N, C-alpha and C positions, 0 to 999 in steps of 0.2 A: 641588219647587225646592229646598227645604231639605236633601234627601236628598241631592241632586247637589253641594251645596254642603260637605255632609259627607264625601262620597265624595272630592271634589276636595282637600279639606283632608286625607285620610288619605293619598292618593298623595302629596302634597306632603312630610308628616310621613316617608312611608316612603322617600321618595327623598333627604330630608335625613341620615336615619339611615344610609342605605346609603353616601351620600357621606363621612359622618363617620367611617363603619367603614373606609371604602376609603383616606381619606386617612392618611398615616402619617410620624409624624416621621422627622428625619433619622437614619441609622443607621451604624452604623461599618462600614468595609470589613474583613472578616477576611482575613489572608494566612498560609497554611501554605507551610512549605519542604519541597521533594522534589527530588529527582534525576530530571533528564528520562530517558524511556523509551528514548530514542534513544542515549544513553549507556550504559544498562543493556545493550542489545542489542548495541553495538558491543564492548563488555567480555567479551561471552559470545562473540560470533564470533571474538575474539583467541584465547580461549581455547581454543575447538574447535579452530582453525588450528593452534595450538602442540600440541594434542594429537596430532594427524594428524599431524604431521611426525616421522620416526624421527629419535632422537637418534643423530648423527654422532661416532664416535669420534674425538677431535682427538689429536695427537702432543703429550706433555708438553713442557712447555717448561721449560727449565734455566735459571736466572737466571746471568748471568756468574761473581758469587761465588759459588755452589754447583758450578761445574765445575772437577773435578779434573785437573791438568795430567798428561799420561802422558808419562814420559821413555823413550825409544826408543833402542836402541843399534845403532851402525854394522853391518853385517854383513858380514864379510871374505870375499869372494870370490876363490876360484884359477882362474886360466885353465886350461882342460880342453885335454890333449893329445891331439889326432887321431891314430889309429893307422892305419898304411896298410892297406888292403883288397887282399887277392891277388886277384887275377882269373885264371881258367882258361879257356882256348878251348873253344869249343861245337862239336863236331863235328855236320855235318848229313848225313843220311841221304836219298837220293834214293827218292821213292815212285813205283813203275811205274803207269802210267794205262792203262785200257782203255777202248775207244772205247763210248759209249752208244748203244745202238739204240733209236731212236722206237718206240713201240708206237700201233698205231691206236687211235682214240677210238671207241668204238661210239656209235650213236644212241640216246638214250632215248627209251623208246614215250611218246607223247602222252597227255595226262589225259584221261579222257573227257569233262571239261567242255570242253577245246580243240577236241576232236573233233566235239561236239555245235554249238560255234559254228561249225566249219567248214562243217558242213551246215545252217548259217542255222536252227537250232533254238532256240526259246527256253530261257533258262536259268532254272531255277524261282529266284526271290529266297530269299535266306536265311531263316530264320525269326528274329523278332526276340523277345527275351524282353522281357516286362511290365517295365516300370520300378519299381523298389523303392518302396514306400509310406514316406514321412518323417513321423514323427509329429508333429503341429503343436506348436508350442512355446508353455509356458503364458504365458497373458497377465499381465504385471506390471504392478500400477498404479503410475502415473507419480508421482513424489515432487512435491508441491505446490513450484513457483517462490517464491523468496523475492524479495521485490521489494526495491529499492534502499532502504537505511535514509535517511529524509527527517528533517531536524532540525526538534524540535517543542520552543520554549520558552513558547510560547502559553498551553497549557491542558494540565492533567493530571487524574489520580483525585483527586477531593475537591473539584473546582470545582463550585460552585451559585450563580447568579444569579437574583434573583427581581424581576419588574417586575409594576407596577401597571397593569391594562387600561382606559386611560379613554375614554369616549365621550362627545363633548360637553361635556368638563370634568368629567364625573362616574365615578368609579371602578366600573366595571360588573365586574371580574374579577381575576383573579391569574395570572400564568404563570410557570413555573420553568423553567429549562434546567439540568441538572447532569450532570457526569462519573460516572457511578453506579460504574465497576470496568472491568477487564479481563476479557473474556469469549471464549472460544474458538469460533470460527465456521468449520466445514468446516476444520479445522487449522490456522486462523491466529488469532494473538491480535489483538483489537480492542478497541477504546475503545466502552465502552457509554456511549451519550448517549442523556438521555432529557428530552422536551419536553412540559411538560403546560399545558394552559389552560382554566381553569373559570372560569365565571360566578358571581357571589356569588348568594345566595339570592333576594333581591329581584328582580333580572332574570331570573334563571332562570323566574320566573313568566311572562314575556313572549317571552324568547328564549334557552333555554337550551344553554350551552357546555359541552361536556366533551371536549376533545381529547388524545389521548396519541400522541406522535411519536416512534419510537425508532429511531436510527441506530446501527451498529456500524462503526466506522472502523479501517480496517487501521493496526496501531501502526507497522508499518514504512514502507509505501506513502504512509499518510494519505489513502487512497480510500475509498469505500464497499464494503462486504461485504453488507449486508443492510439493508432499512429496513422497519420496520410501521407502520402508521399506522391509528387509530381515531378517526374525525372524526365527532362528534355536535354540530352546530349548527342548532338550530329542528327543522325536518322534513326536515334533510339528514344523512344516516347513510352512513358509506363506511368500508368496512374494506380495507386490501390488503396483501400482503407481496411485496417484492422480494429475489430474490436474485441477487447481482452474479459473475458467475464472470470475474473480471478476467483468467484464464489464457488462456479461450477466448474471452474479449471478447462474452458473451453476458448478457442479466439475463433472468431467469424472473419476468415481472409477473403474478402470480397464475396463469393457465393459459395465457399466451401467452410466446414467448420473441422478443426482439429483439437485434439487433447493436447493440453498443457501443464507442466508442474506449475506447483505454487509459486504466487510472486516471480514470474518470468519475466524478462526484460525485453523491449523492442532494440532494433538497430542505433537507436539514439539515446534511448532511457538506460541502456546499458552504461554508456560512459559516466553519465552523471549520476549513477549508482555508483560505481567505483569511486567516483570522485568523494563520495562521502565516509568511505571506509579508509580505515587507518593503515595505511600501506607503507611498507619499508622494503629494504632490498631482504633478498631471501624468505619473503611473505607474500607468496604467488595466488590472490583469489582466483576462483572459478565462478564463471557468472552462466546461468541458464538464460539464451537468447532464442527468441522464436524468429526465425526468417526463412521465406520460401518454402512454407509446408514443411518445416522441421524444427526441432528444437535442437539448438547447437550448445556445446560446452565450449564459453568462450575462457580460455585461461590466459591472464595478464600475468606475464614474467616480468619482475623487476630487477632490473639488470645492475643499477646503481646510479651514482649522484654524479652531476656534472654542473659546470656552470656556464650558461649559455647566453650568448648575446645577440638580441635581434633588433630591429626597428623599435619597438617598444621598450627597449632597456636591457640590462643585466640581471639573470636570473639564477638562482640554486635551483635545480632541477632533479627530479628523478626521471631516468632512462628507463622507459617501458616498452615492451614488446608485445601485444596483443597478437596470438594465433587465431585469426579468423579464417573459417572456411566457408562463410557467406558474403553476399555482397553488402558490404558496409553503406557508410554516406557518399565516401570516395570509393569509386571502383578501382580496383586495383588485381595486378596479377602475380606481385611478389611479396617480398616481406613490408611490414609498416611499422615503423619505429616513431614512437611519441616522447617529447620531453614536456614534462608537467612540473608545474612549480613545488617544490618540496616546502609547502604549508598546510593550513587548512583548506585551501581554495582549490588547490591541483588543477588550476588553469592550464590548459595546453598552451605550450610556448612555440614549439617546432613540431612540425609532423612530417615526414618522408615517407612517401609510398612508390614503389617500384611499378613501372608499367612496361609496355612491350618497349618501347623506346625511352631510355631516360628515367627520371623520374619527376613526379610533382610535389612540391613543398608546400606546405601552408605555414606560412610565419606570421606571428603575432603583430600586429601594428597598433592596436589600440583596444583598451579593455576598460569596462566600467563595472568594478566588482561591489558586492555586499559585504558589509563586515558586521557579522552575528555574532561576534565574540567567539572564544576559543572554548573547545570541550572540556569537559572537565579532566584534571589531570594533564594537559597538554603544558607542555613548556612556553613561554611568553614569546621565545625566538620563533616560535614555528606557526 
C-alpha cells in the first residue's frame, strides 16, 4: 500500500516538473527585414527581357539651336530653243507573194500501250519505288514551364515559430515550423518548409511523438512541388514521399501516381498559401489539397476577430475554422479552431484540436518573422 503511494507521488512530481519545464515566460517577437522573393523574380524577368530585345538604332535628334541654316542661291534657267527636224519621205517596195501549198499530214503510229488497250489486254502497272526513309528527329527535352509569379508578403526565408503542445493543460511537447531556405526541386526554386513535433522526455515514456514534415513550395506559383513525411506517434510509424508534377497535373505518392488539378497543395503548403491571401470575415477561401490518394476541397471559414493573449504576447487575431476531412499535421478526430494574427503575416497564435479525450492545444511561445513590406493598397496598421 505504501509502495503504491510512493509511486503515485513520484508520478505527480514528474508531471509537475514536466509542466514547469514546459511553461515558458513571455518572449519577444523578433522581426527581420527582407525583400520579397517575388520582387526579385520580377526584376530578374525584366532584366532578361531587356537583354533579349535587339537594340534598335534611332536617328539622331538635332536640337533647334544646334541646326545650321543653309543658304541656297536661285538657279538661273534659260529657255531652250527647239531646232526644226527635217523629215524625208520613205519609199516602200512591193514584195511579191507566192501561193503556199498545203502539205499532207502523216498519221503517227499508235504506241504499243494504246494498241494493247485496244485489244483489251491488261496494262502492267508501273513499278513504284519504295519511299525514302526519314531519320527520326532527336527528342528535345521540354523546358519547364514557368508559372505566373504570385505575390507573397506573408513569409520568407528565416521565419521560425515555436509552439508549446499542451494536453489537458500540461505541456507535453514542442513544435516548430521554419522556412529553412530556397531549395531547387526538379529545376524549380522552392521554399523549404520544415515542421517538427516532439514530445517531452517524460511523456515520451508513455506516448512518444517524433514527427517531421517537409514541404517544398514553388517560389513563383506558391503551390507544392514535393512533400516528405516521417511520422512516429506511439506505435504508429509512417514514411511517405510525394512528388508533384504541376505541368502534367500528376502526383507520385510513393509507388502510385494520381491525377491532380492545377496548383494543388499538400497538407503543409495549404496553410502557407492561405497566409498569402487577403482574408477577412465572410470571405471563406477554398483550397485544393492532395492527401491520402485523393484531392480534397479545404474550406476555411473566417468566423470573426478576437484579441488573444498567449506566452508570446497579446495579438489581434482572426478566428478561423478549417474543415478538414484528411489527416493534417496534427491528427484529430473533431473540430479544429485556429487564431491567426490579423495582419500581413497571419501567424498562428493558438490552435485547438479535439481528440478522443480532451483537446490538444498548440500555443505560440516564440517567433521570428520576416518583414517584407506591405502589399499595395494595404493600410499601414495591418
